[in-house]
N, C-alpha and C positions, 0 to 999 in steps of 0.2 A: 850343183854347181861343181865341177871338180876342181877349178883354177881358184888359186888362194888370192886374193884380191891386194894388190901390193900398196904401201904407203902412198906412192904418187904414180899414177898411170901415165904411161907415154905411149904415143902411138907409134906403129913402124911406118917408113916413110910411104909405104904404098897404101894405108890407112888414111892418109891425110885427104881431106876435101879436094876434090879438082874442081868444083861447083861451088857457085853461090846459091842459096836457097831464098827465094823470093815469096816471102809469107803471102804477098797480096794474091797469086795466083790462089790461093786457097781460101781467100776470104768473100763469101757470098756478098757481102755488102762491102766495096771498095772504099777505101779513104775518099772524102771529096778532091776535086781537082786544086791544083793552085790557080790563083788566079791573077791576069793579067793587072797590075796596079792603075793603069791609065784606062782601061777599057771594062774592066772587073768581070772579062770574059775568060774561059780556061784557057791557060797558058797552053801555046803551040810552042814545038820544037824549036821554031824559029825565032819567038820570043825568048826561050830558055837559053838559046844559041848565043845570045850576044853577052851573057854573063857565066855560063858553064861550058865544059869542053863537050864537043858533039856525041862522043861515044858516052858521057856521064848523062847528057838529056836523055838520049835513048832509055838507060837505065832506070832515069828517074819517071820515065813515062810506061814505063814497061810493066803491066797488070796482068798478063797472062802468060810468060812461060816461068814455069817453077823453077826449074834450074838455070843457071847461065854461066857457061864457063870460063875459069880463072884463066887468065893469058899464061902461058906457060913461064914468062918472063916473072911474071908477079908470085907463080909458085916456088919457082928457085928463091926469089928474095924470101919468101915466107919460111922456107928453112933454114934461114938464119937464124929463126928464135921460134919457131914451131916443129911441131905439135907444143903448144904450153900444157904444162902439166894439170892433170885435175888431181887433187889432194884430198887424201881424207884427215879430216882436223881431230885426229885420236887425241892429241894432248887437249885440245879444247873443249871435246866432250868429258873427258876425264874431269877435268877442272869444273865444269857445269855438274858433273853428275846426272847427266841427260840420258835417257835411253834412245835419244836421236842419234842418227847417224848424219852427220855435217861432212860436206863436201863442198870443196871451193876451186873456181876454175880459175888460176893465175896467171895473168897476162903482163907480169911484170919484167919477165925475162927478156926483155930486149933495152938497148940503151935509150928511148926515150922513156922509158919507165911504164908504159902504159897499152892498154889496147888500141890507140889510137892508131899504130903503126899501120894497122889491118886495113886501113882506109887511106889513108896518106901514100902509101906507097902504089896502091889502084890510082888513085886520083894524079898521082906525079906521073904516072907510068900512059896515062890517058894523054895528057898535057904533052910529053914528050911525042907521043905518036902523032901528034896533030901538028908539031912542028913550031910549038909555041915558046918565048922567050922566058917566061915564068907565070908565077900565079901570086895572087894575093888571098889574106885569109884574116881572121880574128882568132884570139885565144882569150880564155879566161883564167884559169890558173896555169895554164900554159902547157899541159900534156899534148894538146892537140898543136900548137906550133912549134913543139921539141921533135914530134914525130914527122910533121911535115917539113921542117926544116932539113932532118936527116934524109928525108924520100928524095927532097929537091937536090940537095948534093950528090945524092948517088947518081940521079938522071942530069946532074950539071944544067938543073933549071934555077932562075932567080926566084928569089923566096922574100915576100914582104909581109910581115905580121903586124898586126895592130892590137895590141895586148891590153885588156882592160887594166885602166891607170892602178887602181888598188892591188891589183896582182903584180902589175909591173915594179911596184914600190916594195911589196912583201916579199917576193919570189926573186930577187936578184939572180940568185943562181940557176934557176929556170931559164932567166931571161940570156944568161952568158952561154948557158949550153944551146940554144937558138943560134945566138952571134957567132960560136965557134964551128956550126955546121954552115956558115955564111948567110945568114938571113939578115935583112934589116928589120930591127925591131923598133915600134913606134910606140909609145902609151896612147891609149885613147880614152877619151875622145882628145884630138890634137889639133894644131893649127896647119896641118898638110893637105887638108879637106875642105871642101865648103860646108859639108855636113858637119864635120868635125867644129869647124869655127861657129858655125850656127848653134848647135849644140853647146858649146861653150860660151857662148854670148848670153843663152837663157838661164844655163845652171852653172857658173862659173867655177863653183865648188865641188862640183859633181867628181865622184870616184870611178864613174864608168861604168858601164854595162855592155854584155855581149851583145845586145841590140844597136849599141852606140858603135861599136867595133866591126860590126857586120856592115853597117852604113858606111863607114869609112873604107872597109877593104874593098866593096862592091864599087864605091865610086872610083877609087884608085885602079881596081881592074879595067873599067869600062873607059876609061880615059887614057889608056897607055897601049898603042899597037902590040899586039902580039902577048897580050895576056888574059886570064881568064882567073875568076874565082873560085875557089873551094872552100868547103864547108865540112867542119868536123864531127858534124851531129845533125840532128832533127829532120835530115833529107832521106828520102826513102833508098837512094842509091848509097847512103853511109851506111844504114842497116842492112842494106844488100851484102856490102863487102863485111860487116862485121858478123854475120852469120856464120863464117868460119869458126866464131867461138862457140856457138851451141851444135853446131854440126860437129866438131871435134867432142864436145862433151857428152853426145847423143853416142857418136861412136864408141868413146870410150866406156860409157855405162852399159851400152849394149854387150860390150865385149864380156863384161863381167857380170851380166845379168842385174845390173843395178837398176832400179825405178825410182827418180825421185817422187815424192808427194808433193812438196814445194821448192818451187825454182825464184830465188829472189835477186833483185840486181838494183842498184842505185840509178835514180832518175834524174837528169836534168834537160837535155834536150832528146835521149832516149836511145843514143847509138849503143852502149854497151848491151843495156837492158834486151834492147831490141834484137841485138844480134845472139845473145844469150837464150831468148824464150823463142826464137823463129822456129827452129824444127820441132819442138816441142808443141809450141802453139798449133804448128801443122799439122799434127797429129790431133791434137784438141778439134780443130775445125773440120776434119775429114770423119770427124767420130770414133778415133780407132782407139783413143787413150785420152785420160783425163788427167789434168794436173791444176794445182793450184798455183796463180802466178802472182807475187808481190812487187810493185814498183815501190821504191823508198824515196822519198824526197825531203830537202830539206823545209824545215819549219819556215824560215825564212824567205824562200822562194818556191811556194807551194801550189804549183800549175794545176795538177791533177787534182787536189783534194779540196783546193779553195777556187780553183780558177772556173772559168767559163767556158761552153764548148762552142766557139765561134770563130769567123774568120778575122785573122788578124794579121797585121804587117808581121814579116817576120825581123824586121829591124826597126830601130828608133828613126831613122831618118826617112821611113817610108818610101823607099825606093826598089826594094824587094817585091818580090810576090806576096799576095796574101794567102795564107794557108788555115785550113779550118783547124782547129786545133784547142786543146785546152789550154787557155792562156791568161796571164795576169795583165795584159794590154802591154802593147808593145812600147810604151814609155815607164812601165814600171822597173825602178832602180833599187837592185837588192841593197840591204843596209851594208855598208863598209866592214862591219863587226863580222860579216859572214865570211868565214876562213877558207873554205874549199870552192872547187868547181860547182858546178850544179845552179850555175847562175843566170840560167835562161829562161825569158819570161814565160816562154811557152813549152808544149810538148809535139813530139815527133807525131804526124797526121796520121800513121800507122798505129802507134800505141795509144792515140787519142780516141780513134774508132774502136780499137779491141777494147778497149775500157768502158767507152760509151755503151758498148754490146754488153757488158758485164761479163766480159772472158777474162779479165785480170782485176785484183784489187790493188789499192794505193793506200800507204801510210805516210805520214810526215813525221819527222824527229827534229828535236833541238840539238844543237851542234855540241854542247856540254856531254849529252847522252853519247854522241856519235862518237867523241872524243875518247869518253871512258871507255866503251865498248873497244876502240883502237888500241888503247892500252892495254886492256884485259886479254885481245888477240896477241899482242906484239909479245906480251910476256910469257905466253905458252907454246905460241905458233911458231916465233923467232923472224917472222917480216913486220916490217913497221909498214902498215897500209897507208895507202892515201886516202885523205878526208872523204873523198868521194866514195871509195870503196868501203868506209866504215859505216856508212849510211846501211849498207846491206849487210854488213858485219853484226850492227845493232839489232836488224831486225831477225836476222838468223838466232842470234842469241835468245831474242824474245820468244820466237818460236821453239828454240829448244828447251826453253824454261816452262813452256806449255806443256810439252811432252813429259817433264819431269813431273808436274801436277798431276796428269792425268795416266801417265805410264804407257803411253803409245809411243811404239817406237818408229815414227815417222823419218823419212830420208829427205835431208835437205839439201839443195844445191843452190850457192851463192856464187856471184861473178866478184873476184878479187880483181878490181880493174889495174890496179898498178901499186907503186910503192909511192910511202911517203917522206923520202930521203930529201928532198927539195921544200916540204912543208914544214920546216923545222921553227918558223916565225910562229905558225900556229900552235906546234905541240909545245913550243915555248911557252905562250900565254895560257894554254891549258894547264901545264905544270905549275904556273906561278900563279894560277886562280886569277889570271886576269880575263879570262875569257867569260864572254856574256853571251845570252840567248836573244834574238830579238825575233818577233813574230809579228808581222803587219796587220794592221787594225782593221776591221771591216769598213770603216772610213776611208782609209787610205787604199785600199783595195777598192773601194766603188767610184772613187775619185778616176782611180787608172780605167777601169770598167767603161766609163762615161765616155772615155777618148776612142772607144772600138768603131772601126769603121762600120758604114751603113751600107749592106751589100746589096740587099733587095731591092 
């Protein structure tokens, strides 16, 4: 290799992906279909069209096309902040005294502060093309709501966001960014929807969950003419849009002859992890190369490592389609002490199927260890990482330290999904020694599992 590897690898404009990669096309065993909650039959395009934009329904159901063209207007928008840099973590490597080579794909170089904008702009574009008035959505820690608010303001669409109550209270600045972009932000559960009122009546002291917020957003979309619901993670259409992360990473690494041994991503609903690993997973599925993939999730919401693989509702109100996934149960409520996102009760159907086939691994980590890793990274790499991203950082450090013990020179790639500058409440709790860990008991999980729907 004649070219010297730079500290930060940027792609030229002509090297940026012009297509999204659909990993389902290379999966011999496809993810199980979404089920209509009323009939328990596979969802049709007509079923999904009542909730989602027409073009997004086509993408959701497309399991055959390996590549899908990115519309030119979306490509032009991507150029505002893409390509995102692939960074060699030299300072972290030195601090750890490890022979491992550590790279991270940094998705925080946009106003929303995270990778979420990759799909938000696509979904807003298709809503505009369909002639809609606006969209509704949910958000946990706020990255998705922020990204969608920005995308909707770009296309002059109304944006209605239901934000998980504890995040709404803990992250007021994220909320205000959404409002600055023109979004209407409501803490969930709320009294503005029938399902919200029902949840509040049953659980008056609840801090909310993504499942609650999804139910409210779907109800709001389906009860207003000219609106559709959009989602920031979990669904196959979202992983498709996020594949630009992995495709850029692969193009950059191939350009300099770098081959990752281990690819790591934080995992909540699966959008960034699926986007990062997709093109690499495609090579593995086609038998061209082999990689080790690791999903890192919070110990307080461990869907892959402690969940069950079954059909479950995608929302607490049980109005959305059922998806076969690793799940903790649609009624599972993460502890209020959980500081970051990654609060969803289930995992992407694509990632669940890949995990079930043994094509990737999963680990769970406690949040105090996550924030310790975040602090360690920030002090040497100069970026304050989002709590979600810091799950991947924790695992990357652990793998690098294993290399130190064995002397192996492995190459590690992880996804740095965004920045943590709106997460200072959580950083303050950690710095003051007020942060604690919560791990649900087997009894708590069993109680939730017992409520799973019977689909046989």
